[in-house]
Biopython code that builds the backbone (N, CA, C, O; Angstrom):
import numpy as np
from Bio.PDB.StructureBuilder import StructureBuilder

atoms = [
    (1, "UNK", "N", (-0.263, -9.430, 29.580)),
    (1, "UNK", "CA", (0.302, -10.228, 28.519)),
    (1, "UNK", "C", (0.796, -9.283, 27.429)),
    (1, "UNK", "O", (0.031, -8.473, 26.906)),
    (2, "UNK", "N", (2.055, -9.389, 27.097)),
    (2, "UNK", "CA", (2.628, -8.502, 26.091)),
    (2, "UNK", "C", (2.510, -9.087, 24.719)),
    (2, "UNK", "O", (2.850, -10.249, 24.497)),
    (3, "UNK", "N", (2.031, -8.290, 23.793)),
    (3, "UNK", "CA", (1.943, -8.677, 22.390)),
    (3, "UNK", "C", (2.671, -7.628, 21.560)),
    (3, "UNK", "O", (2.758, -6.459, 21.936)),
    (4, "UNK", "N", (3.186, -8.074, 20.432)),
    (4, "UNK", "CA", (3.830, -7.202, 19.498)),
    (4, "UNK", "C", (2.809, -6.709, 18.457)),
    (4, "UNK", "O", (2.133, -7.520, 17.824)),
    (5, "UNK", "N", (2.701, -5.421, 18.286)),
    (5, "UNK", "CA", (1.672, -4.869, 17.380)),
    (5, "UNK", "C", (2.381, -4.221, 16.207)),
    (5, "UNK", "O", (3.198, -3.317, 16.387)),
    (6, "UNK", "N", (2.067, -4.686, 15.005)),
    (6, "UNK", "CA", (2.582, -4.086, 13.797)),
    (6, "UNK", "C", (1.688, -2.895, 13.393)),
    (6, "UNK", "O", (0.470, -3.025, 13.262)),
    (7, "UNK", "N", (2.316, -1.773, 13.207)),
    (7, "UNK", "CA", (1.609, -0.543, 12.929)),
    (7, "UNK", "C", (1.736, -0.188, 11.448)),
    (7, "UNK", "O", (2.851, -0.073, 10.940)),
    (8, "UNK", "N", (0.609, -0.013, 10.745)),
    (8, "UNK", "CA", (0.724, 0.377, 9.312)),
    (8, "UNK", "C", (1.243, 1.793, 9.177)),
    (8, "UNK", "O", (1.105, 2.607, 10.091)),
    (9, "UNK", "N", (1.828, 2.076, 8.060)),
    (9, "UNK", "CA", (2.438, 3.393, 7.803)),
    (9, "UNK", "C", (1.483, 4.568, 8.095)),
    (9, "UNK", "O", (1.883, 5.589, 8.655)),
    (10, "UNK", "N", (0.228, 4.395, 7.704)),
    (10, "UNK", "CA", (-0.712, 5.468, 7.872)),
    (10, "UNK", "C", (-0.967, 5.847, 9.351)),
    (10, "UNK", "O", (-1.406, 6.958, 9.649)),
    (11, "UNK", "N", (-0.687, 4.918, 10.247)),
    (11, "UNK", "CA", (-0.932, 5.150, 11.688)),
    (11, "UNK", "C", (0.361, 5.425, 12.491)),
    (11, "UNK", "O", (0.298, 5.637, 13.702)),
    (12, "UNK", "N", (1.488, 5.420, 11.843)),
    (12, "UNK", "CA", (2.755, 5.575, 12.536)),
    (12, "UNK", "C", (2.974, 6.968, 13.108)),
    (12, "UNK", "O", (3.843, 7.163, 13.958)),
    (13, "UNK", "N", (2.192, 7.933, 12.648)),
    (13, "UNK", "CA", (2.271, 9.259, 13.243)),
    (13, "UNK", "C", (1.901, 9.218, 14.722)),
    (13, "UNK", "O", (2.350, 10.058, 15.501)),
    (14, "UNK", "N", (1.075, 8.232, 15.110)),
    (14, "UNK", "CA", (0.652, 8.068, 16.493)),
    (14, "UNK", "C", (1.735, 7.358, 17.335)),
    (14, "UNK", "O", (1.730, 7.436, 18.563)),
    (15, "UNK", "N", (2.648, 6.676, 16.655)),
    (15, "UNK", "CA", (3.686, 5.890, 17.449)),
    (15, "UNK", "C", (5.080, 6.498, 17.245)),
    (15, "UNK", "O", (6.084, 5.818, 17.459)),
    (16, "UNK", "N", (5.150, 7.746, 16.842)),
    (16, "UNK", "CA", (6.441, 8.342, 16.660)),
    (16, "UNK", "C", (7.253, 7.710, 15.530)),
    (16, "UNK", "O", (8.482, 7.761, 15.514)),
    (17, "UNK", "N", (6.510, 7.101, 14.568)),
    (17, "UNK", "CA", (7.206, 6.495, 13.430)),
    (17, "UNK", "C", (7.577, 5.025, 13.605)),
    (17, "UNK", "O", (8.114, 4.399, 12.691)),
    (18, "UNK", "N", (7.281, 4.472, 14.800)),
    (18, "UNK", "CA", (7.649, 3.077, 15.073)),
    (18, "UNK", "C", (6.797, 2.123, 14.251)),
    (18, "UNK", "O", (5.579, 2.274, 14.163)),
    (19, "UNK", "N", (7.460, 1.133, 13.647)),
    (19, "UNK", "CA", (6.760, 0.123, 12.838)),
    (19, "UNK", "C", (6.052, -0.895, 13.700)),
    (19, "UNK", "O", (5.025, -1.441, 13.295)),
    (20, "UNK", "N", (6.574, -1.159, 14.869)),
    (20, "UNK", "CA", (5.935, -2.101, 15.785)),
    (20, "UNK", "C", (6.127, -1.591, 17.195)),
    (20, "UNK", "O", (7.117, -0.935, 17.518)),
    (21, "UNK", "N", (5.156, -1.910, 18.020)),
    (21, "UNK", "CA", (5.200, -1.491, 19.448)),
    (21, "UNK", "C", (4.686, -2.633, 20.316)),
    (21, "UNK", "O", (4.068, -3.564, 19.800)),
    (22, "UNK", "N", (4.921, -2.581, 21.576)),
    (22, "UNK", "CA", (4.461, -3.555, 22.519)),
    (22, "UNK", "C", (3.169, -3.017, 23.183)),
    (22, "UNK", "O", (3.031, -1.817, 23.420)),
    (23, "UNK", "N", (2.259, -3.915, 23.466)),
    (23, "UNK", "CA", (1.038, -3.544, 24.214)),
    (23, "UNK", "C", (0.634, -4.696, 25.061)),
    (23, "UNK", "O", (1.033, -5.830, 24.798)),
    (24, "UNK", "N", (-0.157, -4.439, 26.086)),
    (24, "UNK", "CA", (-0.595, -5.461, 27.001)),
    (24, "UNK", "C", (-2.136, -5.624, 26.863)),
    (24, "UNK", "O", (-2.867, -4.700, 26.509)),
    (25, "UNK", "N", (-2.563, -6.859, 27.169)),
    (25, "UNK", "CA", (-4.018, -7.147, 27.183)),
    (25, "UNK", "C", (-4.255, -8.605, 26.977)),
    (25, "UNK", "O", (-3.405, -9.335, 26.467)),
    (26, "UNK", "N", (-5.459, -9.030, 27.394)),
    (26, "UNK", "CA", (-5.835, -10.430, 27.208)),
    (26, "UNK", "C", (-6.848, -10.578, 26.067)),
    (26, "UNK", "O", (-7.154, -11.693, 25.642)),
    (27, "UNK", "N", (-7.365, -9.442, 25.573)),
    (27, "UNK", "CA", (-8.247, -9.466, 24.399)),
    (27, "UNK", "C", (-7.782, -8.342, 23.466)),
    (27, "UNK", "O", (-6.996, -7.472, 23.842)),
    (28, "UNK", "N", (-8.297, -8.397, 22.244)),
    (28, "UNK", "CA", (-7.964, -7.357, 21.261)),
    (28, "UNK", "C", (-8.427, -5.979, 21.782)),
    (28, "UNK", "O", (-7.733, -4.979, 21.593)),
    (29, "UNK", "N", (-9.569, -5.936, 22.421)),
    (29, "UNK", "CA", (-10.041, -4.641, 22.984)),
    (29, "UNK", "C", (-9.080, -4.118, 24.038)),
    (29, "UNK", "O", (-8.770, -2.926, 24.052)),
    (30, "UNK", "N", (-8.604, -4.983, 24.917)),
    (30, "UNK", "CA", (-7.654, -4.560, 25.944)),
    (30, "UNK", "C", (-6.346, -4.103, 25.347)),
    (30, "UNK", "O", (-5.740, -3.153, 25.844)),
    (31, "UNK", "N", (-5.889, -4.761, 24.281)),
    (31, "UNK", "CA", (-4.652, -4.356, 23.601)),
    (31, "UNK", "C", (-4.849, -2.969, 22.977)),
    (31, "UNK", "O", (-3.980, -2.104, 23.081)),
    (32, "UNK", "N", (-5.977, -2.776, 22.342)),
    (32, "UNK", "CA", (-6.261, -1.481, 21.727)),
    (32, "UNK", "C", (-6.345, -0.385, 22.774)),
    (32, "UNK", "O", (-5.844, 0.719, 22.559)),
    (33, "UNK", "N", (-6.966, -0.675, 23.892)),
    (33, "UNK", "CA", (-7.039, 0.324, 24.971)),
    (33, "UNK", "C", (-5.644, 0.662, 25.484)),
    (33, "UNK", "O", (-5.342, 1.824, 25.754)),
    (34, "UNK", "N", (-4.790, -0.360, 25.617)),
    (34, "UNK", "CA", (-3.417, -0.119, 26.078)),
    (34, "UNK", "C", (-2.620, 0.676, 25.037)),
    (34, "UNK", "O", (-1.851, 1.578, 25.369)),
    (35, "UNK", "N", (-2.829, 0.314, 23.773)),
    (35, "UNK", "CA", (-2.173, 1.070, 22.721)),
    (35, "UNK", "C", (-2.572, 2.540, 22.770)),
    (35, "UNK", "O", (-1.726, 3.422, 22.623)),
    (36, "UNK", "N", (-3.868, 2.806, 22.977)),
    (36, "UNK", "CA", (-4.319, 4.163, 22.998)),
    (36, "UNK", "C", (-3.782, 4.918, 24.210)),
    (36, "UNK", "O", (-3.521, 6.118, 24.133)),
    (37, "UNK", "N", (-3.617, 4.207, 25.340)),
    (37, "UNK", "CA", (-3.005, 4.849, 26.518)),
    (37, "UNK", "C", (-1.541, 5.233, 26.255)),
    (37, "UNK", "O", (-1.052, 6.252, 26.743)),
    (38, "UNK", "N", (-0.859, 4.386, 25.469)),
    (38, "UNK", "CA", (0.579, 4.638, 25.176)),
    (38, "UNK", "C", (0.737, 5.564, 23.968)),
    (38, "UNK", "O", (1.697, 6.330, 23.886)),
    (39, "UNK", "N", (-0.202, 5.488, 23.043)),
    (39, "UNK", "CA", (-0.112, 6.242, 21.768)),
    (39, "UNK", "C", (-1.448, 6.867, 21.482)),
    (39, "UNK", "O", (-2.259, 6.304, 20.748)),
    (40, "UNK", "N", (-1.683, 8.009, 22.046)),
    (40, "UNK", "CA", (-3.001, 8.637, 21.997)),
    (40, "UNK", "C", (-3.516, 8.793, 20.554)),
    (40, "UNK", "O", (-2.787, 9.170, 19.637)),
    (41, "UNK", "N", (-4.804, 8.484, 20.412)),
    (41, "UNK", "CA", (-5.464, 8.655, 19.130)),
    (41, "UNK", "C", (-5.622, 7.381, 18.313)),
    (41, "UNK", "O", (-6.378, 7.373, 17.342)),
    (42, "UNK", "N", (-4.922, 6.292, 18.682)),
    (42, "UNK", "CA", (-5.012, 5.094, 17.878)),
    (42, "UNK", "C", (-6.380, 4.438, 17.961)),
    (42, "UNK", "O", (-6.878, 3.944, 16.949)),
    (43, "UNK", "N", (-6.997, 4.416, 19.117)),
    (43, "UNK", "CA", (-8.290, 3.783, 19.320)),
    (43, "UNK", "C", (-9.336, 4.384, 18.388)),
    (43, "UNK", "O", (-10.125, 3.669, 17.771)),
    (44, "UNK", "N", (-9.324, 5.713, 18.300)),
    (44, "UNK", "CA", (-10.309, 6.384, 17.419)),
    (44, "UNK", "C", (-10.166, 5.980, 15.980)),
    (44, "UNK", "O", (-11.141, 6.021, 15.230)),
    (45, "UNK", "N", (-8.966, 5.585, 15.567)),
    (45, "UNK", "CA", (-8.742, 5.143, 14.185)),
    (45, "UNK", "C", (-9.106, 3.680, 13.951)),
    (45, "UNK", "O", (-9.270, 3.247, 12.810)),
    (46, "UNK", "N", (-9.232, 2.921, 15.042)),
    (46, "UNK", "CA", (-9.503, 1.492, 14.901)),
    (46, "UNK", "C", (-10.874, 1.037, 15.297)),
    (46, "UNK", "O", (-11.373, 0.034, 14.787)),
    (47, "UNK", "N", (-11.496, 1.768, 16.207)),
    (47, "UNK", "CA", (-12.802, 1.347, 16.744)),
    (47, "UNK", "C", (-13.853, 2.416, 16.496)),
    (47, "UNK", "O", (-13.630, 3.610, 16.694)),
    (48, "UNK", "N", (-15.019, 1.930, 16.048)),
    (48, "UNK", "CA", (-16.165, 2.843, 15.825)),
    (48, "UNK", "C", (-17.438, 2.136, 16.265)),
    (48, "UNK", "O", (-17.682, 0.974, 15.938)),
    (49, "UNK", "N", (-18.220, 2.863, 16.998)),
    (49, "UNK", "CA", (-19.521, 2.345, 17.525)),
    (49, "UNK", "C", (-19.339, 1.005, 18.244)),
    (49, "UNK", "O", (-20.165, 0.104, 18.102)),
    (50, "UNK", "N", (-18.268, 0.880, 19.006)),
    (50, "UNK", "CA", (-18.065, -0.329, 19.809)),
    (50, "UNK", "C", (-17.538, -1.530, 19.097)),
    (50, "UNK", "O", (-17.417, -2.591, 19.710)),
    (51, "UNK", "N", (-17.214, -1.421, 17.824)),
    (51, "UNK", "CA", (-16.635, -2.511, 17.051)),
    (51, "UNK", "C", (-15.489, -2.009, 16.209)),
    (51, "UNK", "O", (-15.222, -0.810, 16.128)),
    (52, "UNK", "N", (-14.822, -2.954, 15.586)),
    (52, "UNK", "CA", (-13.728, -2.556, 14.679)),
    (52, "UNK", "C", (-14.289, -1.735, 13.552)),
    (52, "UNK", "O", (-15.338, -2.051, 12.992)),
    (53, "UNK", "N", (-13.574, -0.670, 13.221)),
    (53, "UNK", "CA", (-13.960, 0.159, 12.072)),
    (53, "UNK", "C", (-14.026, -0.753, 10.841)),
    (53, "UNK", "O", (-13.181, -1.633, 10.679)),
    (54, "UNK", "N", (-14.996, -0.555, 9.999)),
    (54, "UNK", "CA", (-15.203, -1.475, 8.871)),
    (54, "UNK", "C", (-14.050, -1.449, 7.855)),
    (54, "UNK", "O", (-13.907, -2.380, 7.062)),
    (55, "UNK", "N", (-13.221, -0.379, 7.874)),
    (55, "UNK", "CA", (-12.112, -0.318, 6.934)),
    (55, "UNK", "C", (-10.781, -0.713, 7.596)),
    (55, "UNK", "O", (-9.711, -0.404, 7.071)),
    (56, "UNK", "N", (-10.849, -1.373, 8.707)),
    (56, "UNK", "CA", (-9.622, -1.829, 9.424)),
    (56, "UNK", "C", (-9.727, -3.316, 9.629)),
    (56, "UNK", "O", (-10.753, -3.816, 10.088)),
    (57, "UNK", "N", (-8.684, -4.015, 9.296)),
    (57, "UNK", "CA", (-8.571, -5.435, 9.548)),
    (57, "UNK", "C", (-7.508, -5.634, 10.589)),
    (57, "UNK", "O", (-6.434, -5.036, 10.526)),
    (58, "UNK", "N", (-7.828, -6.525, 11.600)),
    (58, "UNK", "CA", (-6.865, -6.851, 12.635)),
    (58, "UNK", "C", (-6.692, -8.331, 12.675)),
    (58, "UNK", "O", (-7.667, -9.082, 12.638)),
    (59, "UNK", "N", (-5.466, -8.758, 12.751)),
    (59, "UNK", "CA", (-5.086, -10.161, 12.799)),
    (59, "UNK", "C", (-4.319, -10.462, 14.069)),
    (59, "UNK", "O", (-3.420, -9.708, 14.443)),
    (60, "UNK", "N", (-4.653, -11.538, 14.730)),
    (60, "UNK", "CA", (-3.835, -12.072, 15.828)),
    (60, "UNK", "C", (-3.089, -13.264, 15.241)),
    (60, "UNK", "O", (-3.687, -14.270, 14.860)),
    (61, "UNK", "N", (-1.804, -13.128, 15.182)),
    (61, "UNK", "CA", (-0.963, -14.052, 14.439)),
    (61, "UNK", "C", (-1.474, -13.997, 12.983)),
    (61, "UNK", "O", (-1.372, -12.936, 12.368)),
    (62, "UNK", "N", (-1.998, -15.044, 12.422)),
    (62, "UNK", "CA", (-2.529, -14.975, 11.038)),
    (62, "UNK", "C", (-4.027, -15.052, 10.958)),
    (62, "UNK", "O", (-4.589, -15.232, 9.877)),
    (63, "UNK", "N", (-4.696, -14.913, 12.115)),
    (63, "UNK", "CA", (-6.139, -15.111, 12.185)),
    (63, "UNK", "C", (-6.876, -13.784, 12.185)),
    (63, "UNK", "O", (-6.615, -12.925, 13.027)),
    (64, "UNK", "N", (-7.800, -13.612, 11.238)),
    (64, "UNK", "CA", (-8.605, -12.390, 11.200)),
    (64, "UNK", "C", (-9.554, -12.386, 12.400)),
    (64, "UNK", "O", (-10.368, -13.297, 12.547)),
    (65, "UNK", "N", (-9.454, -11.372, 13.253)),
    (65, "UNK", "CA", (-10.221, -11.392, 14.510)),
    (65, "UNK", "C", (-11.719, -11.305, 14.272)),
    (65, "UNK", "O", (-12.499, -11.651, 15.159)),
    (66, "UNK", "N", (-12.142, -10.850, 13.094)),
    (66, "UNK", "CA", (-13.615, -10.792, 12.834)),
    (66, "UNK", "C", (-14.229, -12.167, 12.869)),
    (66, "UNK", "O", (-15.435, -12.292, 13.082)),
    (67, "UNK", "N", (-13.419, -13.237, 12.664)),
    (67, "UNK", "CA", (-13.947, -14.604, 12.671)),
    (67, "UNK", "C", (-13.681, -15.342, 13.981)),
    (67, "UNK", "O", (-14.055, -16.506, 14.131)),
    (68, "UNK", "N", (-13.041, -14.669, 14.915)),
    (68, "UNK", "CA", (-12.730, -15.355, 16.191)),
    (68, "UNK", "C", (-13.104, -14.506, 17.391)),
    (68, "UNK", "O", (-12.471, -14.595, 18.443)),
    (69, "UNK", "N", (-14.144, -13.671, 17.233)),
    (69, "UNK", "CA", (-14.645, -12.931, 18.401)),
    (69, "UNK", "C", (-14.497, -11.416, 18.309)),
    (69, "UNK", "O", (-14.914, -10.711, 19.229)),
    (70, "UNK", "N", (-13.922, -10.897, 17.240)),
    (70, "UNK", "CA", (-13.800, -9.456, 17.101)),
    (70, "UNK", "C", (-12.964, -8.861, 18.222)),
    (70, "UNK", "O", (-11.892, -9.378, 18.536)),
    (71, "UNK", "N", (-13.429, -7.806, 18.817)),
    (71, "UNK", "CA", (-12.680, -7.127, 19.881)),
    (71, "UNK", "C", (-12.491, -8.032, 21.102)),
    (71, "UNK", "O", (-11.573, -7.815, 21.893)),
    (72, "UNK", "N", (-13.329, -9.018, 21.257)),
    (72, "UNK", "CA", (-13.212, -9.940, 22.381)),
    (72, "UNK", "C", (-12.325, -11.153, 22.089)),
    (72, "UNK", "O", (-12.177, -12.042, 22.928)),
    (73, "UNK", "N", (-11.739, -11.176, 20.892)),
    (73, "UNK", "CA", (-10.784, -12.265, 20.570)),
    (73, "UNK", "C", (-9.647, -12.247, 21.576)),
    (73, "UNK", "O", (-9.123, -11.193, 21.934)),
    (74, "UNK", "N", (-9.288, -13.414, 22.011)),
    (74, "UNK", "CA", (-8.200, -13.484, 23.044)),
    (74, "UNK", "C", (-6.823, -13.403, 22.387)),
    (74, "UNK", "O", (-6.614, -13.811, 21.245)),
    (75, "UNK", "N", (-5.902, -12.856, 23.171)),
    (75, "UNK", "CA", (-4.517, -12.838, 22.782)),
    (75, "UNK", "C", (-3.655, -13.454, 23.899)),
    (75, "UNK", "O", (-4.030, -13.417, 25.070)),
    (76, "UNK", "N", (-2.556, -13.992, 23.540)),
    (76, "UNK", "CA", (-1.650, -14.641, 24.527)),
    (76, "UNK", "C", (-0.304, -13.946, 24.482)),
    (76, "UNK", "O", (0.063, -13.293, 23.505)),
    (77, "UNK", "N", (0.398, -14.111, 25.552)),
    (77, "UNK", "CA", (1.706, -13.531, 25.675)),
    (77, "UNK", "C", (2.580, -13.944, 24.480)),
    (77, "UNK", "O", (2.712, -15.132, 24.186)),
    (78, "UNK", "N", (3.172, -12.961, 23.800)),
    (78, "UNK", "CA", (4.031, -13.237, 22.702)),
    (78, "UNK", "C", (3.351, -13.291, 21.354)),
    (78, "UNK", "O", (4.012, -13.472, 20.332)),
    (79, "UNK", "N", (2.029, -13.135, 21.336)),
    (79, "UNK", "CA", (1.286, -13.110, 20.055)),
    (79, "UNK", "C", (1.673, -11.842, 19.282)),
    (79, "UNK", "O", (2.173, -10.863, 19.837)),
    (80, "UNK", "N", (1.410, -11.918, 17.958)),
    (80, "UNK", "CA", (1.600, -10.742, 17.098)),
    (80, "UNK", "C", (0.232, -10.280, 16.664)),
    (80, "UNK", "O", (-0.594, -11.069, 16.204)),
    (81, "UNK", "N", (0.002, -8.984, 16.819)),
    (81, "UNK", "CA", (-1.248, -8.362, 16.351)),
    (81, "UNK", "C", (-0.880, -7.429, 15.214)),
    (81, "UNK", "O", (-0.029, -6.553, 15.369)),
    (82, "UNK", "N", (-1.529, -7.620, 14.061)),
    (82, "UNK", "CA", (-1.241, -6.844, 12.889)),
    (82, "UNK", "C", (-2.470, -6.048, 12.517)),
    (82, "UNK", "O", (-3.574, -6.580, 12.404)),
    (83, "UNK", "N", (-2.251, -4.761, 12.329)),
    (83, "UNK", "CA", (-3.357, -3.845, 11.919)),
    (83, "UNK", "C", (-3.163, -3.535, 10.454)),
    (83, "UNK", "O", (-2.093, -3.079, 10.049)),
    (84, "UNK", "N", (-4.185, -3.777, 9.655)),
    (84, "UNK", "CA", (-4.128, -3.525, 8.233)),
    (84, "UNK", "C", (-5.335, -2.688, 7.823)),
    (84, "UNK", "O", (-6.467, -3.170, 7.872)),
    (85, "UNK", "N", (-5.107, -1.444, 7.421)),
    (85, "UNK", "CA", (-6.229, -0.686, 6.907)),
    (85, "UNK", "C", (-6.609, -1.161, 5.503)),
    (85, "UNK", "O", (-5.745, -1.494, 4.692)),
    (86, "UNK", "N", (-7.920, -1.186, 5.232)),
    (86, "UNK", "CA", (-8.363, -1.603, 3.934)),
    (86, "UNK", "C", (-7.954, -0.571, 2.887)),
    (86, "UNK", "O", (-7.970, 0.631, 3.152)),
    (87, "UNK", "N", (-7.596, -1.035, 1.724)),
    (87, "UNK", "CA", (-7.232, -0.110, 0.631)),
    (87, "UNK", "C", (-8.287, -0.268, -0.471)),
    (87, "UNK", "O", (-8.604, -1.366, -0.930)),
    (88, "UNK", "N", (-8.797, 0.873, -0.857)),
    (88, "UNK", "CA", (-9.823, 0.857, -1.958)),
    (88, "UNK", "C", (-9.563, 2.060, -2.830)),
    (88, "UNK", "O", (-8.792, 2.964, -2.508)),
    (89, "UNK", "N", (-10.235, 2.018, -3.926)),
    (89, "UNK", "CA", (-10.153, 3.175, -4.820)),
    (89, "UNK", "C", (-9.593, 2.766, -6.167)),
    (89, "UNK", "O", (-9.511, 1.587, -6.511)),
    (90, "UNK", "N", (-9.224, 3.758, -6.891)),
    (90, "UNK", "CA", (-8.719, 3.514, -8.228)),
    (90, "UNK", "C", (-9.496, 4.339, -9.237)),
    (90, "UNK", "O", (-10.439, 5.047, -8.884)),
    (91, "UNK", "N", (-9.095, 4.244, -10.487)),
    (91, "UNK", "CA", (-9.741, 5.016, -11.535)),
    (91, "UNK", "C", (-10.342, 4.085, -12.536)),
    (91, "UNK", "O", (-9.850, 2.979, -12.764)),
    (92, "UNK", "N", (-11.394, 4.533, -13.121)),
    (92, "UNK", "CA", (-12.053, 3.766, -14.186)),
    (92, "UNK", "C", (-11.709, 4.359, -15.515)),
    (92, "UNK", "O", (-12.161, 3.864, -16.548)),
]
sb = StructureBuilder()
sb.init_structure("model")
sb.init_model(0)
sb.init_chain("A")
sb.init_seg("    ")
for serial, (resi, resn, name, xyz) in enumerate(atoms, 1):
    if name == "N":
        sb.init_residue(resn, " ", resi, " ")
    sb.init_atom(name, np.array(xyz, "f"), 0.0, 1.0, " ", f" {name:<3s}", serial, name[0])
structure = sb.get_structure()
């Protein structure tokens, strides 16, 4: 199942600068594995200790996958997967 994956600027060095790429899989984990096979190094930036890295948010269409099964959340052909790194910091 092909899904369109939106790549945040900080990770585009892994995709040759592409803002979105195609990946295959029936779950978020399978999509991430396929992404990593096509664009080496992405999985290490998204997954830690068998789960999504705590500073990374992933959405299937507009649904946060943390609330619908995490890495086991299902995806369907034509879905959009969006990767959003958390932003924190600032000055006091």
